[in-house]
Structure formats: structure tokens, C-alpha cells
NUTOR-851771 format. One record per residue (C-alpha): x, y, z; residue in one letter. Coordinates in steps of 0.1 Angstrom, whole numbers, padded with zeros to 4 digits, always signed. Layout:
BEGIN
XYZA...
//
This chain:
BEGIN
-0174+0051-0318M-0209+0055-0333A-0210+0053-0370I-0232+0068-0397M-0231+0053-0431A-0251+0058-0463A-0246+0022-0476T-0234-0010-0460V-0224-0041-0479W-0225-0073-0460F-0202-0100-0475I-0209-0134-0459P-0186-0163-0453G-0181-0199-0466W-0213-0219-0473L-0234-0189-0465R-0225-0169-0496S-0255-0172-0519E-0283-0160-0497K-0286-0144-0462P-0289-0168-0433A-0320-0162-0412D-0319-0130-0392G-0284-0120-0403V-0294-0089-0423L-0316-0078-0395E-0286-0080-0371C-0265-0059-0395V-0293-0034-0399S-0296-0031-0362N-0259-0023-0360A-0263+0003-0388F-0298+0017-0383P-0294+0047-0406T-0278+0028-0435A-0291+0010-0465Q-0278-0026-0460V-0271-0047-0491E-0263-0085-0491F-0235-0091-0515K-0237-0127-0528A-0207-0145-0542W-0198-0180-0553D-0186-0195-0521G-0209-0224-0513D-0185-0252-0526N-0179-0277-0499V-0143-0281-0511V-0124-0255-0491W-0096-0246-0516P-0122-0240-0543L-0142-0216-0521S-0110-0198-0511V-0100-0195-0547D-0134-0182-0555S-0132-0156-0527A-0100-0143-0540D-0114-0140-0575K-0146-0124-0564E-0127-0097-0545S-0115-0084-0579W-0152-0081-0591R-0162-0063-0560F-0132-0040-0561A-0140-0031-0597F-0176-0024-0588E-0165+0000-0560I-0139+0017-0582A-0166+0025-0607M-0188+0042-0582M-0189+0080-0580P-0164+0093-0555K-0190+0105-0530E-0208+0072-0531E-0176+0052-0527R-0165+0073-0497E-0198+0068-0479S-0196+0030-0483L-0189+0006-0453T-0179-0030-0459L-0186-0056-0433I-0175-0092-0439G-0174-0125-0419H-0149-0153-0423S-0141-0156-0461L-0161-0124-0465G-0135-0107-0443G-0108-0121-0466R-0126-0107-0496I-0128-0073-0480I-0091-0073-0472A-0083-0080-0508R-0109-0053-0520I-0092-0027-0499L-0057-0037-0510A-0068-0033-0547R-0084+0001-0539L-0052+0012-0521E-0032+0004-0552E-0053+0029-0571H-0054+0056-0544G-0091+0051-0535M-0108+0050-0502K-0141+0038-0487I-0156+0051-0455R-0148+0021-0433Q-0144-0017-0432A-0152-0042-0405I-0136-0077-0407L-0151-0103-0384M-0132-0135-0378G-0115-0130-0412A-0103-0163-0428A-0071-0150-0443I-0035-0158-0433P-0021-0135-0406S+0010-0129-0428D-0009-0120-0460D+0006-0089-0476P-0029-0074-0484D-0034-0069-0447L-0006-0044-0446E-0023-0024-0474K-0059-0025-0464M-0060+0003-0438G-0048+0029-0463R-0080+0024-0483A-0104+0033-0454S-0111+0068-0442A-0120+0055-0407L-0099+0028-0390P-0105-0007-0403V-0121-0026-0374L-0108-0062-0371A-0129-0082-0347V-0108-0112-0337C-0115-0142-0315N-0085-0162-0303P-0109-0188-0290D-0127-0193-0324D-0128-0230-0328V-0131-0230-0366V-0103-0205-0372L-0079-0218-0345R-0082-0255-0353Y-0101-0263-0385V-0087-0234-0405Y-0052-0241-0394T-0054-0277-0402M-0072-0275-0435V-0054-0243-0446G-0020-0259-0441A-0027-0295-0453V-0051-0288-0481V-0048-0251-0490G-0011-0246-0486G-0017-0215-0463E+0004-0223-0432K+0000-0191-0412A-0026-0189-0386T-0059-0170-0393A-0059-0132-0390F-0094-0134-0375G-0080-0155-0346A-0046-0139-0340N-0043-0106-0357G-0009-0098-0374T+0026-0102-0361L+0031-0065-0363S+0006-0036-0363P-0010-0025-0396C-0016+0011-0404E-0051+0024-0397N-0062-0010-0385V-0076-0016-0350V-0078-0052-0337E-0105-0058-0311C-0106-0091-0292V-0139-0106-0284T-0147-0114-0248P-0138-0150-0238T-0174-0156-0230N-0188-0140-0262I-0213-0169-0267T-0228-0161-0233R-0229-0124-0239Q-0245-0124-0274V-0279-0140-0281E-0283-0153-0316I-0318-0169-0315G-0311-0203-0331E-0327-0233-0313K-0294-0252-0310W-0279-0221-0293A-0299-0229-0262K-0273-0256-0255V-0242-0240-0240S-0218-0267-0253A-0230-0263-0288L-0227-0225-0287K-0191-0228-0276D-0183-0252-0304I-0201-0230-0329A-0185-0197-0317N-0175-0188-0353H-0211-0180-0361H-0215-0146-0378E-0242-0134-0354K-0218-0136-0324F-0194-0114-0343Y-0221-0090-0355I-0234-0087-0320G-0201-0078-0306Y-0192-0054-0335A-0225-0035-0327K-0214-0031-0291R-0181-0016-0302L-0198+0007-0327L-0222+0018-0299D-0192+0029-0278G-0182-0001-0257E-0145-0002-0249E-0126-0032-0263P-0119-0059-0238T-0083-0050-0232G-0074-0087-0235K-0038-0091-0248V-0039-0109-0282M-0007-0127-0289V+0001-0133-0326P+0009-0169-0333Q+0040-0183-0350G+0037-0221-0352F+0001-0234-0347P-0002-0248-0312G-0023-0251-0281V-0019-0230-0250E-0006-0248-0220G+0012-0242-0187H+0049-0247-0188V+0079-0251-0164M+0094-0217-0162D+0129-0231-0159S+0160-0214-0171M+0178-0246-0176V+0167-0249-0212W+0155-0213-0219W+0171-0179-0221D+0150-0148-0215V+0153-0125-0245L+0128-0098-0233D+0102-0093-0206S+0075-0068-0197S+0047-0067-0172G+0052-0103-0162G+0053-0115-0198W+0085-0132-0211K+0100-0139-0245L+0122-0170-0242E+0145-0189-0265K+0153-0226-0263N+0190-0232-0258K+0189-0264-0279V+0164-0259-0307T+0166-0222-0310G+0128-0217-0313H+0111-0191-0291C+0080-0190-0269R+0060-0163-0252I+0049-0169-0216I+0022-0149-0198D+0023-0139-0161P+0005-0171-0152D+0032-0192-0169K+0009-0200-0198L+0026-0205-0231R+0006-0183-0254T+0027-0186-0286A+0058-0203-0300W+0077-0201-0333G+0108-0188-0350R+0128-0161-0333E+0121-0133-0357A+0083-0140-0356E+0082-0142-0318M+0102-0110-0314R+0077-0092-0336S+0048-0108-0317A+0063-0098-0284F+0067-0062-0295E+0030-0062-0302K+0023-0077-0268V+0043-0049-0252K+0024-0022-0271Q-0009-0037-0258Q+0005-0036-0222L+0011+0002-0224K
//
């Protein structure tokens, strides 16, 4: 999966948007050794989350216009790589380009802070010549807990983050790759605080972890093969009683089960170890289970 690119834009995330964090551009250049890497600053350092989200959505139009104005050859040799809200910006850029029939070479979204049901996700793959690579981490502390809480309570975005859970159904020309569970042990990032394992695990949303794993994928490493289960209602995984007293089995595959509660009508997905991996409305969980079955093939 080695990649050659003439130009790479790196679009950073929240609170890192105005200037590169130490060593980040070096990490990107290491992943794209033949490319010219450009840091694309944007107005995203407002500590008020909804204001930074609004700024990210507006900035995506500016970047999309800049790309649209490029000569076709230059545009089609461009790779976009973005972390967190930078991944959100890229999804919106691609959606705008798709609406005008334009393509770039490729895009890489790392822990993208955008709702998993956002309509721009369905469009973005059609604006990339090579598959859009979405690096997702179901164990990302920031996306799984902070984003879910702040997004729903403050920002009004109730869906889980795409960068943690992918989409409920596959998107055209988009490949979702799940980071290893022990990504913080496998990727060295150099910061002093990262010498403490507990801190590394808490800070596993850090862009260098994602860039390090993305480089390994670009160098030809096979994805983990871990089954990523799209989420419906936000929740925490936990072992359950696999009792048929309160639950009907709607579908099953490879030891996985889709069950529906006989009283409430909500559904859940259970893995072979009887771990509840997702729960939500029936339509959402049916879509999620279809995606699980595709990954099991």
C-alpha cells in the first residue's frame, strides 16, 4: 500500500490548529518521504468546543475552494491527511469537491471528530482517486467519552464519532482501519509524559499515535482485522447475561448475535465472549450487524 504523492497537506486538530506541534511535521514527512509536506493552519484554537467545530466547518469551504482553483494535475496529485477536527475538515472538503465532480489523489482521516451519521461521509470517497483511509480507534478516550458527552450536551451532535466507530454502513471508496488495542505501546511519540504508561493510555488521541500507525499501513502492514462495531446509543462495553428470557435473537454469525429486547424493543450486539459491543435502535443495529458480518467474511 505504498504511496507516492507530490504534495501532502496536514490539517491538525483542535487546539493545535495554528502552528505545528513539536515533531508532527517530521512524522508526516517520514510517512511521505517523497512528498512536499505543508502544514495548513486554521482557526481552531478556541477552547470553547462548539466555536471550534463551527470554525472547522467554515474553514473546510476555504480549503475546498483553494483546491478547486488548483490546476487539475496539481489537484490530482494532492494527498490530505487530517487529525481529529482536521479529519472533519477533510471529510467536508471532499464532499464539496464531489459535488463539483473533482478528485484529489487520496485522503487519510485519523481519529476524525465528525458524527458517524454525517451525510458528508457518504460523499467523500467519490472525491478521492485512491481509497480514503480512515484510521479509527474504538478505544480513543477523547472520542469515545469526551466527544460523545460534549458533542451531545453542548454541540447538539448526538451520534458517536466516526474516528472511534466508523459508519453504520460501508461508504464507497472508504477503507476503515482499526488501530491495535495497544497502539500506545507500539508507537513511540517522544514526549516526556509518554514515558508513563498510564498517561499514554489516557492521551491515546494524540496525533503522533495515529500518524505512526498510518505510516505502518502505508508501508504495507495489514490492518489488525479487529471487528469494529458501529455504535448506536453511546455506551460502555460490558459482559451480559446471554439469556433468552428478555431477548430475541434477530441474526447471528460467527458467534456474534444481534438481539432485541422483548420489553423495550431496543437492540444490542453481543460478541462471541458475551460482551455487549453496541446497543441502539433496531434499524441502526441491523445496519451495524450487517457491517460486522462483512468484516467476518
